[in-house]
C-alpha positions in Angstrom: 0.0 0.0 0.0 1.2 3.5 -0.9 1.4 6.0 1.9 0.2 9.5 1.0 1.5 12.4 3.0 -1.4 14.8 3.4 0.0 17.4 5.7 3.0 18.1 7.9 2.5 17.2 11.5 4.8 17.7 14.4 4.9 15.4 17.4 2.9 16.8 20.2 4.8 17.2 23.5 2.8 16.6 26.7 3.8 18.9 29.5 4.2 17.5 33.0 2.3 19.0 35.9 5.4 20.7 37.2 6.3 22.1 33.8 2.7 23.5 33.5 3.1 25.2 36.9 6.4 26.8 35.8 4.9 27.9 32.5 1.8 29.4 34.1 4.0 31.6 36.3 5.0 33.5 33.1 2.8 36.6 32.7 2.9 36.1 28.9 1.1 32.8 29.1 -2.7 32.8 29.6 -3.1 29.1 30.0 -2.2 25.6 28.8 -4.8 23.6 26.8 -4.8 19.8 26.8 -1.4 19.7 28.6 0.3 20.5 25.3 -0.9 23.8 23.8 0.4 27.1 25.2 -2.0 30.0 25.0 0.1 33.2 24.7 -1.2 36.6 25.6 -1.9 38.9 22.7 0.3 41.6 24.1 3.3 39.2 24.1 2.6 38.1 20.5 2.5 41.7 19.4 5.6 42.6 21.3 7.5 39.5 19.9 6.5 40.4 16.3 7.5 44.1 16.8 10.8 43.0 18.4 11.6 40.8 15.5 10.8 43.6 13.0 12.8 46.1 14.9 15.8 43.7 15.4 15.8 41.3 12.4 19.0 39.6 13.5 17.5 38.7 16.9 16.5 35.1 17.0 13.1 33.9 18.1 14.8 32.0 21.0 16.4 35.3 22.2 13.0 37.0 22.1 11.4 34.2 24.1 14.2 34.3 26.6 13.9 38.0 27.1 10.2 37.4 27.9 11.3 35.0 30.7 10.3 31.7 29.0 12.0 28.6 30.4 13.8 27.3 27.3 14.5 24.0 29.1 10.7 23.3 28.8 10.1 24.5 25.3 11.6 22.6 22.4 14.1 24.2 20.1 11.6 24.9 17.2 8.6 26.3 19.2 9.8 29.9 19.4 10.6 30.0 15.6 7.4 28.3 14.6 5.2 30.6 16.8 7.0 33.8 15.8 6.7 32.9 12.1 3.0 32.3 12.4 2.5 35.6 14.3 4.5 37.6 11.8 2.3 36.2 8.9 -0.9 37.2 10.9 0.6 40.6 11.6 1.3 41.2 7.9 -2.2 40.0 6.9 -4.4 41.5 9.7 -2.2 44.1 11.4 -1.7 44.8 15.1 -5.5 44.6 15.9 -5.3 40.9 15.4 -3.3 40.5 18.6 -5.8 42.2 20.9 -6.7 39.7 23.6 -9.7 37.9 22.6 -12.0 39.0 25.4 -13.6 41.8 23.5 -13.3 40.8 19.9 -14.0 37.1 19.4 -16.0 35.9 22.3 -19.7 36.1 22.3 -22.5 35.5 24.8 -25.4 33.2 24.4 -28.5 34.8 22.8 -30.4 33.4 25.8 -28.2 35.4 28.2 -27.1 34.3 31.6 -29.3 32.1 33.6 -29.4 34.8 36.3 -31.0 37.2 33.8 -34.1 35.1 33.2 
């Protein structure tokens, strides 16, 4: 049987409880989803993109280190992959894209809160 490669996938790293505790102490991390996905703050994403644009020779790893990320926990490619994705979004949508999602993308139920009924 012929194997067809449909998309590029990266092995997902599962963070331990102690690693999650360390990560959550960083003010640039809003949360950890499914023990493997880091949710970064919009302010950090925007700062990282602007830092890369201002100092093109600065590596993604240096930017993450300046933001107090524990590079012993993150793998080598995470900063570069994240920063590349954010730069593309910045170029396509501008700085507004990085506003924290609380006002722009979340919605409330049409039924309202149970306490409003």
